[in-house]
All heavy atoms as TSV, in Angstrom:
chain	resi	resn	atom	element	x	y	z
A	1	MET	N	N	126.848	110.622	86.239
A	1	MET	CA	C	125.824	110.614	87.285
A	1	MET	C	C	124.792	111.701	87.007
A	1	MET	O	O	125.112	112.748	86.478
A	1	MET	CB	C	126.458	110.907	88.650
A	1	MET	CG	C	127.209	109.773	89.253
A	1	MET	SD	S	126.059	108.537	89.808
A	1	MET	CE	C	127.100	107.128	89.746
A	2	LYS	N	N	123.573	111.428	87.398
A	2	LYS	CA	C	122.549	112.459	87.261
A	2	LYS	C	C	122.104	112.914	88.641
A	2	LYS	O	O	122.361	112.261	89.643
A	2	LYS	CB	C	121.384	111.969	86.409
A	2	LYS	CG	C	120.462	110.965	87.029
A	2	LYS	CD	C	119.352	110.664	86.027
A	2	LYS	CE	C	118.284	109.807	86.628
A	2	LYS	NZ	N	117.179	109.575	85.692
A	3	THR	N	N	121.425	114.040	88.658
A	3	THR	CA	C	120.961	114.612	89.916
A	3	THR	C	C	119.443	114.503	90.004
A	3	THR	O	O	118.776	114.209	89.016
A	3	THR	CB	C	121.369	116.092	90.037
A	3	THR	OG1	O	120.702	116.829	89.009
A	3	THR	CG2	C	122.878	116.271	89.926
A	4	MET	N	N	118.910	114.755	91.178
A	4	MET	CA	C	117.456	114.729	91.379
A	4	MET	C	C	116.762	115.751	90.473
A	4	MET	O	O	115.625	115.554	90.091
A	4	MET	CB	C	117.115	115.039	92.832
A	4	MET	CG	C	117.266	113.880	93.772
A	4	MET	SD	S	116.161	112.519	93.416
A	4	MET	CE	C	114.578	113.317	93.511
A	5	LYS	N	N	117.434	116.816	90.135
A	5	LYS	CA	C	116.851	117.844	89.267
A	5	LYS	C	C	116.504	117.268	87.896
A	5	LYS	O	O	115.543	117.681	87.275
A	5	LYS	CB	C	117.838	119.004	89.122
A	5	LYS	CG	C	117.322	120.144	88.282
A	5	LYS	CD	C	118.345	121.230	88.164
A	5	LYS	CE	C	117.899	122.274	87.164
A	5	LYS	NZ	N	118.941	123.241	86.892
A	6	GLU	N	N	117.267	116.275	87.433
A	6	GLU	CA	C	117.063	115.679	86.114
A	6	GLU	C	C	116.099	114.490	86.141
A	6	GLU	O	O	115.798	113.914	85.102
A	6	GLU	CB	C	118.415	115.215	85.557
A	6	GLU	CG	C	119.427	116.333	85.429
A	6	GLU	CD	C	120.854	115.828	85.392
A	6	GLU	OE1	O	121.080	114.607	85.296
A	6	GLU	OE2	O	121.759	116.671	85.479
A	7	ALA	N	N	115.611	114.124	87.319
A	7	ALA	CA	C	114.741	112.953	87.465
A	7	ALA	C	C	113.384	113.188	86.815
A	7	ALA	O	O	112.878	114.304	86.774
A	7	ALA	CB	C	114.565	112.621	88.934
A	8	LYS	N	N	112.802	112.115	86.307
A	8	LYS	CA	C	111.489	112.163	85.670
A	8	LYS	C	C	110.426	111.621	86.622
A	8	LYS	O	O	110.709	110.802	87.489
A	8	LYS	CB	C	111.494	111.312	84.402
A	8	LYS	CG	C	112.580	111.672	83.415
A	8	LYS	CD	C	112.249	112.943	82.684
A	8	LYS	CE	C	113.288	113.228	81.614
A	8	LYS	NZ	N	114.012	114.449	81.810
A	9	VAL	N	N	109.198	112.044	86.436
A	9	VAL	CA	C	108.078	111.590	87.259
A	9	VAL	C	C	107.925	110.073	87.107
A	9	VAL	O	O	108.010	109.539	86.006
A	9	VAL	CB	C	106.776	112.312	86.842
A	9	VAL	CG1	C	105.590	111.740	87.590
A	9	VAL	CG2	C	106.899	113.794	87.079
A	10	GLY	N	N	107.735	109.392	88.232
A	10	GLY	CA	C	107.534	107.953	88.221
A	10	GLY	C	C	108.797	107.140	88.423
A	10	GLY	O	O	108.725	105.928	88.587
A	11	GLU	N	N	109.956	107.773	88.414
A	11	GLU	CA	C	111.214	107.049	88.604
A	11	GLU	C	C	111.454	106.749	90.080
A	11	GLU	O	O	111.099	107.548	90.943
A	11	GLU	CB	C	112.404	107.884	88.102
A	11	GLU	CG	C	112.559	107.927	86.624
A	11	GLU	CD	C	113.830	108.645	86.201
A	11	GLU	OE1	O	114.063	109.784	86.668
A	11	GLU	OE2	O	114.587	108.069	85.415
A	12	THR	N	N	112.064	105.612	90.338
A	12	THR	CA	C	112.550	105.291	91.667
A	12	THR	C	C	114.067	105.269	91.561
A	12	THR	O	O	114.628	104.510	90.762
A	12	THR	CB	C	112.025	103.926	92.153
A	12	THR	OG1	O	110.598	104.000	92.217
A	12	THR	CG2	C	112.563	103.601	93.538
A	13	LEU	N	N	114.711	106.113	92.344
A	13	LEU	CA	C	116.155	106.297	92.248
A	13	LEU	C	C	116.827	106.028	93.582
A	13	LEU	O	O	116.200	106.132	94.636
A	13	LEU	CB	C	116.452	107.735	91.803
A	13	LEU	CG	C	115.778	108.155	90.500
A	13	LEU	CD1	C	115.756	109.657	90.379
A	13	LEU	CD2	C	116.498	107.535	89.326
A	14	LYS	N	N	118.104	105.723	93.528
A	14	LYS	CA	C	118.879	105.476	94.733
A	14	LYS	C	C	119.919	106.580	94.874
A	14	LYS	O	O	120.633	106.895	93.920
A	14	LYS	CB	C	119.568	104.111	94.632
A	14	LYS	CG	C	120.201	103.660	95.907
A	14	LYS	CD	C	120.687	102.223	95.751
A	14	LYS	CE	C	121.148	101.700	97.087
A	14	LYS	NZ	N	121.545	100.285	96.988
A	15	VAL	N	N	120.011	107.169	96.061
A	15	VAL	CA	C	120.959	108.254	96.309
A	15	VAL	C	C	122.373	107.685	96.376
A	15	VAL	O	O	122.625	106.717	97.101
A	15	VAL	CB	C	120.621	108.995	97.626
A	15	VAL	CG1	C	121.665	110.065	97.925
A	15	VAL	CG2	C	119.241	109.607	97.558
A	16	THR	N	N	123.291	108.278	95.602
A	16	THR	CA	C	124.679	107.828	95.619
A	16	THR	C	C	125.587	108.810	96.355
A	16	THR	O	O	126.583	108.413	96.927
A	16	THR	CB	C	125.222	107.622	94.193
A	16	THR	OG1	O	125.051	108.821	93.448
A	16	THR	CG2	C	124.499	106.495	93.495
A	17	LYS	N	N	125.224	110.104	96.342
A	17	LYS	CA	C	126.075	111.105	96.982
A	17	LYS	C	C	125.295	112.396	97.189
A	17	LYS	O	O	124.428	112.737	96.386
A	17	LYS	CB	C	127.296	111.384	96.104
A	17	LYS	CG	C	128.290	112.347	96.701
A	17	LYS	CD	C	129.492	112.545	95.804
A	17	LYS	CE	C	130.462	113.498	96.450
A	17	LYS	NZ	N	131.595	113.817	95.587
A	18	ILE	N	N	125.614	113.100	98.264
A	18	ILE	CA	C	125.039	114.420	98.494
A	18	ILE	C	C	126.182	115.425	98.439
A	18	ILE	O	O	127.109	115.365	99.246
A	18	ILE	CB	C	124.316	114.505	99.852
A	18	ILE	CG1	C	123.185	113.489	99.898
A	18	ILE	CG2	C	123.784	115.919	100.080
A	18	ILE	CD1	C	122.516	113.366	101.233
A	19	ASN	N	N	126.114	116.319	97.456
A	19	ASN	CA	C	127.131	117.356	97.314
A	19	ASN	C	C	126.793	118.518	98.241
A	19	ASN	O	O	125.724	118.562	98.819
A	19	ASN	CB	C	127.209	117.839	95.866
A	19	ASN	CG	C	127.625	116.726	94.924
A	19	ASN	OD1	O	128.509	115.947	95.218
A	19	ASN	ND2	N	126.948	116.644	93.796
A	20	GLY	N	N	127.691	119.466	98.325
A	20	GLY	CA	C	127.448	120.611	99.183
A	20	GLY	C	C	128.132	120.415	100.527
A	20	GLY	O	O	128.738	119.383	100.791
A	21	ALA	N	N	128.007	121.411	101.362
A	21	ALA	CA	C	128.658	121.349	102.666
A	21	ALA	C	C	127.877	122.175	103.678
A	21	ALA	O	O	126.998	122.951	103.324
A	21	ALA	CB	C	130.091	121.879	102.552
A	22	GLY	N	N	128.209	121.956	104.932
A	22	GLY	CA	C	127.651	122.771	105.996
A	22	GLY	C	C	126.178	122.581	106.233
A	22	GLY	O	O	125.650	121.477	106.154
A	23	ALA	N	N	125.507	123.687	106.510
A	23	ALA	CA	C	124.109	123.671	106.929
A	23	ALA	C	C	123.169	123.119	105.860
A	23	ALA	O	O	122.212	122.424	106.179
A	23	ALA	CB	C	123.671	125.079	107.324
A	24	VAL	N	N	123.453	123.383	104.597
A	24	VAL	CA	C	122.573	122.913	103.524
A	24	VAL	C	C	122.618	121.392	103.435
A	24	VAL	O	O	121.586	120.735	103.368
A	24	VAL	CB	C	122.978	123.547	102.170
A	24	VAL	CG1	C	122.126	122.990	101.044
A	24	VAL	CG2	C	122.856	125.050	102.230
A	25	LYS	N	N	123.808	120.827	103.461
A	25	LYS	CA	C	123.950	119.363	103.419
A	25	LYS	C	C	123.304	118.731	104.648
A	25	LYS	O	O	122.612	117.718	104.553
A	25	LYS	CB	C	125.423	118.980	103.327
A	25	LYS	CG	C	125.639	117.488	103.185
A	25	LYS	CD	C	127.098	117.170	102.970
A	25	LYS	CE	C	127.313	115.679	102.805
A	25	LYS	NZ	N	128.720	115.348	102.548
A	26	ARG	N	N	123.491	119.322	105.800
A	26	ARG	CA	C	122.917	118.799	107.045
A	26	ARG	C	C	121.390	118.823	106.973
A	26	ARG	O	O	120.726	117.889	107.382
A	26	ARG	CB	C	123.422	119.637	108.226
A	26	ARG	CG	C	122.754	119.390	109.569
A	26	ARG	CD	C	122.764	117.987	110.116
A	26	ARG	NE	N	124.029	117.315	110.029
A	26	ARG	CZ	C	124.164	115.976	110.068
A	26	ARG	NH1	N	123.111	115.196	110.201
A	26	ARG	NH2	N	125.330	115.419	109.976
A	27	ARG	N	N	120.815	119.892	106.417
A	27	ARG	CA	C	119.358	120.005	106.303
A	27	ARG	C	C	118.802	118.914	105.395
A	27	ARG	O	O	117.786	118.292	105.710
A	27	ARG	CB	C	118.982	121.388	105.768
A	27	ARG	CG	C	117.484	121.640	105.739
A	27	ARG	CD	C	117.153	123.095	105.474
A	27	ARG	NE	N	117.830	123.638	104.321
A	27	ARG	CZ	C	117.400	123.512	103.073
A	27	ARG	NH1	N	116.309	122.842	102.819
A	27	ARG	NH2	N	118.067	124.055	102.081
A	28	ILE	N	N	119.469	118.653	104.277
A	28	ILE	CA	C	119.034	117.594	103.367
A	28	ILE	C	C	119.090	116.238	104.071
A	28	ILE	O	O	118.159	115.438	103.977
A	28	ILE	CB	C	119.898	117.592	102.085
A	28	ILE	CG1	C	119.590	118.842	101.254
A	28	ILE	CG2	C	119.654	116.332	101.262
A	28	ILE	CD1	C	120.523	119.061	100.089
A	29	MET	N	N	120.162	115.986	104.795
A	29	MET	CA	C	120.299	114.716	105.503
A	29	MET	C	C	119.273	114.604	106.634
A	29	MET	O	O	118.743	113.516	106.887
A	29	MET	CB	C	121.719	114.557	106.035
A	29	MET	CG	C	122.732	114.381	104.908
A	29	MET	SD	S	124.428	114.319	105.470
A	29	MET	CE	C	124.460	112.713	106.240
A	30	ASP	N	N	118.960	115.699	107.294
A	30	ASP	CA	C	117.953	115.691	108.367
A	30	ASP	C	C	116.552	115.366	107.831
A	30	ASP	O	O	115.712	114.863	108.570
A	30	ASP	CB	C	117.915	117.032	109.098
A	30	ASP	CG	C	119.112	117.238	110.007
A	30	ASP	OD1	O	119.821	116.248	110.301
A	30	ASP	OD2	O	119.342	118.389	110.431
A	31	MET	N	N	116.310	115.635	106.551
A	31	MET	CA	C	115.021	115.308	105.939
A	31	MET	C	C	114.923	113.825	105.599
A	31	MET	O	O	113.896	113.373	105.116
A	31	MET	CB	C	114.806	116.146	104.677
A	31	MET	CG	C	114.540	117.604	104.966
A	31	MET	SD	S	114.071	118.525	103.484
A	31	MET	CE	C	115.647	118.822	102.730
A	32	GLY	N	N	115.982	113.067	105.825
A	32	GLY	CA	C	115.958	111.625	105.572
A	32	GLY	C	C	116.614	111.214	104.275
A	32	GLY	O	O	116.596	110.042	103.907
A	33	ILE	N	N	117.191	112.165	103.565
A	33	ILE	CA	C	117.853	111.845	102.301
A	33	ILE	C	C	119.330	111.591	102.600
A	33	ILE	O	O	120.096	112.516	102.836
A	33	ILE	CB	C	117.688	112.994	101.286
A	33	ILE	CG1	C	116.207	113.244	101.048
A	33	ILE	CG2	C	118.406	112.669	99.991
A	33	ILE	CD1	C	115.902	114.493	100.264
A	34	THR	N	N	119.677	110.313	102.625
A	34	THR	CA	C	121.050	109.909	102.912
A	34	THR	C	C	121.517	108.935	101.833
A	34	THR	O	O	120.713	108.414	101.062
A	34	THR	CB	C	121.156	109.235	104.293
A	34	THR	OG1	O	120.252	108.137	104.340
A	34	THR	CG2	C	120.829	110.212	105.413
A	35	LYS	N	N	122.802	108.675	101.795
A	35	LYS	CA	C	123.369	107.769	100.804
A	35	LYS	C	C	122.718	106.390	100.923
A	35	LYS	O	O	122.576	105.851	102.009
A	35	LYS	CB	C	124.880	107.657	101.011
A	35	LYS	CG	C	125.578	106.853	99.953
A	35	LYS	CD	C	127.064	106.849	100.173
A	35	LYS	CE	C	127.749	105.990	99.131
A	35	LYS	NZ	N	129.187	105.941	99.337
A	36	GLY	N	N	122.283	105.848	99.780
A	36	GLY	CA	C	121.699	104.513	99.749
A	36	GLY	C	C	120.184	104.462	99.843
A	36	GLY	O	O	119.585	103.433	99.561
A	37	VAL	N	N	119.541	105.544	100.228
A	37	VAL	CA	C	118.082	105.538	100.381
A	37	VAL	C	C	117.421	105.631	98.995
A	37	VAL	O	O	117.955	106.244	98.079
A	37	VAL	CB	C	117.615	106.691	101.307
A	37	VAL	CG1	C	117.700	108.038	100.633
A	37	VAL	CG2	C	116.217	106.447	101.801
A	38	GLU	N	N	116.259	104.976	98.854
A	38	GLU	CA	C	115.516	105.031	97.604
A	38	GLU	C	C	114.510	106.173	97.636
A	38	GLU	O	O	113.851	106.398	98.649
A	38	GLU	CB	C	114.807	103.709	97.333
A	38	GLU	CG	C	115.763	102.611	96.940
A	38	GLU	CD	C	115.075	101.427	96.300
A	38	GLU	OE1	O	113.833	101.335	96.353
A	38	GLU	OE2	O	115.810	100.598	95.740
A	39	ILE	N	N	114.402	106.861	96.515
A	39	ILE	CA	C	113.521	108.014	96.381
A	39	ILE	C	C	112.608	107.789	95.183
A	39	ILE	O	O	113.074	107.416	94.108
A	39	ILE	CB	C	114.338	109.306	96.179
A	39	ILE	CG1	C	115.137	109.624	97.434
A	39	ILE	CG2	C	113.443	110.466	95.800
A	39	ILE	CD1	C	116.052	110.805	97.288
A	40	TYR	N	N	111.311	108.010	95.380
A	40	TYR	CA	C	110.338	107.919	94.291
A	40	TYR	C	C	109.916	109.337	93.913
A	40	TYR	O	O	109.525	110.120	94.787
A	40	TYR	CB	C	109.120	107.097	94.734
A	40	TYR	CG	C	108.009	107.080	93.723
A	40	TYR	CD1	C	108.132	106.356	92.544
A	40	TYR	CD2	C	106.839	107.802	93.936
A	40	TYR	CE1	C	107.112	106.339	91.605
A	40	TYR	CE2	C	105.814	107.791	93.004
A	40	TYR	CZ	C	105.962	107.058	91.835
A	40	TYR	OH	O	104.956	107.062	90.907
A	41	VAL	N	N	110.016	109.671	92.646
A	41	VAL	CA	C	109.660	111.009	92.169
A	41	VAL	C	C	108.161	111.036	91.868
A	41	VAL	O	O	107.690	110.378	90.950
A	41	VAL	CB	C	110.468	111.399	90.914
A	41	VAL	CG1	C	110.109	112.805	90.472
A	41	VAL	CG2	C	111.958	111.270	91.182
A	42	ARG	N	N	107.394	111.778	92.671
A	42	ARG	CA	C	105.938	111.837	92.528
A	42	ARG	C	C	105.494	112.877	91.509
A	42	ARG	O	O	104.678	112.593	90.657
A	42	ARG	CB	C	105.288	112.159	93.877
A	42	ARG	CG	C	105.454	111.062	94.903
A	42	ARG	CD	C	104.826	111.438	96.229
A	42	ARG	NE	N	103.541	112.093	96.099
A	42	ARG	CZ	C	102.367	111.457	96.064
A	42	ARG	NH1	N	102.331	110.168	96.158
A	42	ARG	NH2	N	101.242	112.130	95.957
A	43	LYS	N	N	105.997	114.086	91.634
A	43	LYS	CA	C	105.575	115.182	90.762
A	43	LYS	C	C	106.741	116.138	90.547
A	43	LYS	O	O	107.607	116.269	91.408
A	43	LYS	CB	C	104.447	115.994	91.399
A	43	LYS	CG	C	103.162	115.274	91.634
A	43	LYS	CD	C	102.165	116.225	92.280
A	43	LYS	CE	C	101.021	115.470	92.906
A	43	LYS	NZ	N	100.182	116.323	93.729
A	44	VAL	N	N	106.697	116.816	89.416
A	44	VAL	CA	C	107.628	117.915	89.159
A	44	VAL	C	C	106.775	119.079	88.694
A	44	VAL	O	O	105.954	118.930	87.781
A	44	VAL	CB	C	108.679	117.551	88.086
A	44	VAL	CG1	C	109.590	118.724	87.808
A	44	VAL	CG2	C	109.493	116.343	88.519
A	45	ALA	N	N	106.936	120.218	89.326
A	45	ALA	CA	C	106.156	121.396	88.953
A	45	ALA	C	C	106.468	121.797	87.510
A	45	ALA	O	O	107.542	121.478	86.995
A	45	ALA	CB	C	106.473	122.548	89.904
A	46	PRO	N	N	105.557	122.485	86.840
A	46	PRO	CA	C	105.751	122.850	85.422
A	46	PRO	C	C	107.080	123.542	85.120
A	46	PRO	O	O	107.676	123.286	84.095
A	46	PRO	CB	C	104.579	123.780	85.128
A	46	PRO	CG	C	103.519	123.344	86.084
A	46	PRO	CD	C	104.245	122.922	87.327
A	47	LEU	N	N	107.550	124.374	86.004
A	47	LEU	CA	C	108.825	125.052	85.771
A	47	LEU	C	C	109.990	124.331	86.453
A	47	LEU	O	O	111.097	124.848	86.500
A	47	LEU	CB	C	108.754	126.504	86.248
A	47	LEU	CG	C	107.720	127.365	85.513
A	47	LEU	CD1	C	107.647	128.750	86.122
A	47	LEU	CD2	C	108.025	127.434	84.031
A	48	GLY	N	N	109.737	123.143	86.989
A	48	GLY	CA	C	110.798	122.333	87.587
A	48	GLY	C	C	111.075	122.612	89.046
A	48	GLY	O	O	111.955	121.995	89.639
A	49	ASP	N	N	110.355	123.528	89.646
A	49	ASP	CA	C	110.613	123.878	91.043
A	49	ASP	C	C	109.281	124.015	91.773
A	49	ASP	O	O	108.476	124.857	91.400
A	49	ASP	CB	C	111.380	125.194	91.090
A	49	ASP	CG	C	112.021	125.466	92.436
A	49	ASP	OD1	O	112.138	124.524	93.233
A	49	ASP	OD2	O	112.423	126.612	92.676
A	50	PRO	N	N	108.933	123.234	92.750
A	50	PRO	CA	C	109.733	122.189	93.401
A	50	PRO	C	C	109.504	120.797	92.797
A	50	PRO	O	O	108.650	120.606	91.942
A	50	PRO	CB	C	109.203	122.211	94.830
A	50	PRO	CG	C	107.757	122.564	94.676
A	50	PRO	CD	C	107.717	123.520	93.489
A	51	VAL	N	N	110.293	119.843	93.300
A	51	VAL	CA	C	110.157	118.436	92.941
A	51	VAL	C	C	109.548	117.743	94.154
A	51	VAL	O	O	110.049	117.886	95.262
A	51	VAL	CB	C	111.546	117.820	92.635
A	51	VAL	CG1	C	111.429	116.336	92.345
A	51	VAL	CG2	C	112.215	118.552	91.482
A	52	GLU	N	N	108.452	117.011	93.954
A	52	GLU	CA	C	107.811	116.310	95.059
A	52	GLU	C	C	108.238	114.849	95.022
A	52	GLU	O	O	108.106	114.190	93.984
A	52	GLU	CB	C	106.293	116.420	94.960
A	52	GLU	CG	C	105.592	115.879	96.186
A	52	GLU	CD	C	104.095	116.090	96.131
A	52	GLU	OE1	O	103.682	117.257	95.936
A	52	GLU	OE2	O	103.366	115.108	96.273
A	53	ILE	N	N	108.773	114.360	96.141
A	53	ILE	CA	C	109.294	113.000	96.209
A	53	ILE	C	C	108.700	112.250	97.401
A	53	ILE	O	O	108.133	112.869	98.298
A	53	ILE	CB	C	110.834	112.992	96.321
A	53	ILE	CG1	C	111.298	113.681	97.610
A	53	ILE	CG2	C	111.477	113.626	95.107
A	53	ILE	CD1	C	112.771	113.554	97.909
A	54	THR	N	N	108.835	110.934	97.378
A	54	THR	CA	C	108.507	110.108	98.534
A	54	THR	C	C	109.811	109.463	98.984
A	54	THR	O	O	110.501	108.815	98.192
A	54	THR	CB	C	107.479	109.017	98.175
A	54	THR	OG1	O	106.286	109.652	97.721
A	54	THR	CG2	C	107.159	108.149	99.390
A	55	VAL	N	N	110.159	109.685	100.246
A	55	VAL	CA	C	111.386	109.126	100.815
A	55	VAL	C	C	111.074	108.605	102.216
A	55	VAL	O	O	110.423	109.298	102.995
A	55	VAL	CB	C	112.531	110.175	100.821
A	55	VAL	CG1	C	112.180	111.397	101.623
A	55	VAL	CG2	C	113.832	109.584	101.297
A	56	ARG	N	N	111.492	107.384	102.490
A	56	ARG	CA	C	111.281	106.755	103.800
A	56	ARG	C	C	109.822	106.800	104.258
A	56	ARG	O	O	109.528	106.984	105.438
A	56	ARG	CB	C	112.179	107.383	104.852
A	56	ARG	CG	C	113.656	107.206	104.565
A	56	ARG	CD	C	114.502	107.805	105.656
A	56	ARG	NE	N	115.884	107.852	105.276
A	56	ARG	CZ	C	116.796	106.946	105.645
A	56	ARG	NH1	N	116.461	105.934	106.392
A	56	ARG	NH2	N	118.056	107.086	105.260
A	57	GLY	N	N	108.894	106.681	103.301
A	57	GLY	CA	C	107.481	106.599	103.643
A	57	GLY	C	C	106.766	107.925	103.815
A	57	GLY	O	O	105.600	107.952	104.198
A	58	TYR	N	N	107.411	109.039	103.563
A	58	TYR	CA	C	106.702	110.318	103.646
A	58	TYR	C	C	106.986	111.180	102.425
A	58	TYR	O	O	107.961	110.964	101.715
A	58	TYR	CB	C	107.024	111.067	104.947
A	58	TYR	CG	C	108.424	111.597	105.070
A	58	TYR	CD1	C	108.726	112.903	104.703
A	58	TYR	CD2	C	109.452	110.812	105.572
A	58	TYR	CE1	C	110.007	113.404	104.820
A	58	TYR	CE2	C	110.735	111.309	105.696
A	58	TYR	CZ	C	111.006	112.603	105.321
A	58	TYR	OH	O	112.277	113.090	105.433
A	59	GLU	N	N	106.096	112.136	102.185
A	59	GLU	CA	C	106.216	113.019	101.028
A	59	GLU	C	C	106.998	114.265	101.389
A	59	GLU	O	O	106.873	114.790	102.492
A	59	GLU	CB	C	104.827	113.385	100.512
A	59	GLU	CG	C	104.076	112.186	99.999
A	59	GLU	CD	C	102.646	112.501	99.643
A	59	GLU	OE1	O	102.260	113.688	99.663
A	59	GLU	OE2	O	101.915	111.545	99.358
A	60	LEU	N	N	107.792	114.709	100.433
A	60	LEU	CA	C	108.692	115.830	100.667
A	60	LEU	C	C	108.810	116.633	99.382
A	60	LEU	O	O	108.836	116.066	98.295
A	60	LEU	CB	C	110.063	115.265	101.067
A	60	LEU	CG	C	111.203	116.196	101.372
A	60	LEU	CD1	C	110.901	117.003	102.627
A	60	LEU	CD2	C	112.471	115.401	101.576
A	61	SER	N	N	108.873	117.944	99.502
A	61	SER	CA	C	109.102	118.812	98.344
A	61	SER	C	C	110.492	119.410	98.452
A	61	SER	O	O	110.875	119.912	99.508
A	61	SER	CB	C	108.066	119.936	98.290
A	61	SER	OG	O	106.798	119.414	98.017
A	62	LEU	N	N	111.225	119.347	97.348
A	62	LEU	CA	C	112.588	119.876	97.310
A	62	LEU	C	C	112.674	121.029	96.326
A	62	LEU	O	O	112.126	120.951	95.223
A	62	LEU	CB	C	113.564	118.804	96.829
A	62	LEU	CG	C	113.923	117.685	97.763
A	62	LEU	CD1	C	114.833	116.702	97.035
A	62	LEU	CD2	C	114.624	118.204	98.993
A	63	ARG	N	N	113.403	122.057	96.711
A	63	ARG	CA	C	113.683	123.143	95.775
A	63	ARG	C	C	114.659	122.651	94.711
A	63	ARG	O	O	115.415	121.710	94.935
A	63	ARG	CB	C	114.297	124.333	96.499
A	63	ARG	CG	C	113.381	124.968	97.496
A	63	ARG	CD	C	114.011	126.199	98.093
A	63	ARG	NE	N	115.413	125.965	98.400
A	63	ARG	CZ	C	116.040	126.456	99.440
A	63	ARG	NH1	N	115.415	127.229	100.285
A	63	ARG	NH2	N	117.313	126.208	99.641
A	64	LYS	N	N	114.665	123.314	93.577
A	64	LYS	CA	C	115.547	122.947	92.472
A	64	LYS	C	C	117.017	122.992	92.897
A	64	LYS	O	O	117.800	122.112	92.546
A	64	LYS	CB	C	115.313	123.911	91.310
A	64	LYS	CG	C	115.760	123.397	89.976
A	64	LYS	CD	C	115.606	124.382	88.834
A	64	LYS	CE	C	114.304	125.102	88.773
A	64	LYS	NZ	N	114.164	125.939	87.583
A	65	GLU	N	N	117.387	123.987	93.693
A	65	GLU	CA	C	118.781	124.123	94.145
A	65	GLU	C	C	119.196	122.942	95.022
A	65	GLU	O	O	120.321	122.472	94.943
A	65	GLU	CB	C	118.978	125.430	94.931
A	65	GLU	CG	C	118.711	126.686	94.139
A	65	GLU	CD	C	117.239	127.082	94.165
A	65	GLU	OE1	O	116.575	126.931	95.205
A	65	GLU	OE2	O	116.748	127.530	93.119
A	66	ASP	N	N	118.278	122.487	95.878
A	66	ASP	CA	C	118.576	121.342	96.744
A	66	ASP	C	C	118.626	120.052	95.930
A	66	ASP	O	O	119.467	119.190	96.174
A	66	ASP	CB	C	117.536	121.216	97.856
A	66	ASP	CG	C	117.581	122.376	98.837
A	66	ASP	OD1	O	118.614	123.091	98.877
A	66	ASP	OD2	O	116.591	122.574	99.560
A	67	ALA	N	N	117.726	119.910	94.965
A	67	ALA	CA	C	117.683	118.710	94.134
A	67	ALA	C	C	118.957	118.550	93.313
A	67	ALA	O	O	119.389	117.432	93.059
A	67	ALA	CB	C	116.463	118.754	93.223
A	68	GLU	N	N	119.575	119.660	92.937
A	68	GLU	CA	C	120.831	119.609	92.176
A	68	GLU	C	C	121.965	119.004	92.977
A	68	GLU	O	O	122.898	118.459	92.412
A	68	GLU	CB	C	121.253	121.020	91.737
A	68	GLU	CG	C	120.662	121.468	90.450
A	68	GLU	CD	C	121.170	122.824	90.051
A	68	GLU	OE1	O	121.067	123.771	90.830
A	68	GLU	OE2	O	121.705	122.916	88.930
A	69	MET	N	N	121.916	119.095	94.285
A	69	MET	CA	C	122.990	118.608	95.145
A	69	MET	C	C	122.932	117.100	95.382
A	69	MET	O	O	123.880	116.524	95.883
A	69	MET	CB	C	122.937	119.313	96.500
A	69	MET	CG	C	123.231	120.769	96.445
A	69	MET	SD	S	123.221	121.431	98.099
A	69	MET	CE	C	123.023	123.142	97.741
A	70	ILE	N	N	121.827	116.467	95.015
A	70	ILE	CA	C	121.631	115.047	95.298
A	70	ILE	C	C	121.900	114.224	94.046
A	70	ILE	O	O	121.156	114.313	93.067
A	70	ILE	CB	C	120.198	114.778	95.809
A	70	ILE	CG1	C	119.915	115.636	97.026
A	70	ILE	CG2	C	120.013	113.307	96.123
A	70	ILE	CD1	C	118.461	115.683	97.438
A	71	GLN	N	N	122.975	113.440	94.073
A	71	GLN	CA	C	123.298	112.567	92.941
A	71	GLN	C	C	122.589	111.233	93.122
A	71	GLN	O	O	122.552	110.689	94.204
A	71	GLN	CB	C	124.805	112.330	92.849
A	71	GLN	CG	C	125.581	113.524	92.375
A	71	GLN	CD	C	127.049	113.215	92.172
A	71	GLN	OE1	O	127.512	112.122	92.462
A	71	GLN	NE2	N	127.778	114.188	91.676
A	72	VAL	N	N	122.018	110.735	92.022
A	72	VAL	CA	C	121.246	109.497	92.073
A	72	VAL	C	C	121.635	108.585	90.909
A	72	VAL	O	O	122.289	109.011	89.956
A	72	VAL	CB	C	119.729	109.789	92.000
A	72	VAL	CG1	C	119.244	110.502	93.244
A	72	VAL	CG2	C	119.380	110.584	90.765
A	73	GLN	N	N	121.205	107.339	91.010
A	73	GLN	CA	C	121.378	106.397	89.900
A	73	GLN	C	C	120.119	105.606	89.698
A	73	GLN	O	O	119.313	105.462	90.563
A	73	GLN	CB	C	122.553	105.474	90.129
A	73	GLN	CG	C	122.394	104.534	91.287
A	73	GLN	CD	C	123.573	103.601	91.418
A	73	GLN	OE1	O	124.551	103.737	90.721
A	73	GLN	NE2	N	123.477	102.665	92.324
């Protein structure tokens, strides 16, 4: 499995699992990133942090640490 951190610009990916626990996992889920949702990778900053994605019709920026917790296919 790969994570959002490894995603390339222009890919559309499906979330398979969110790793982590507690407040961090809850915050990711509150942003609309849940199992089964499709994510489009819009931009990745030159140093890889942050990753800009489109999820559920809105744009969102994720830190590298948060992107590592999201497994996709």
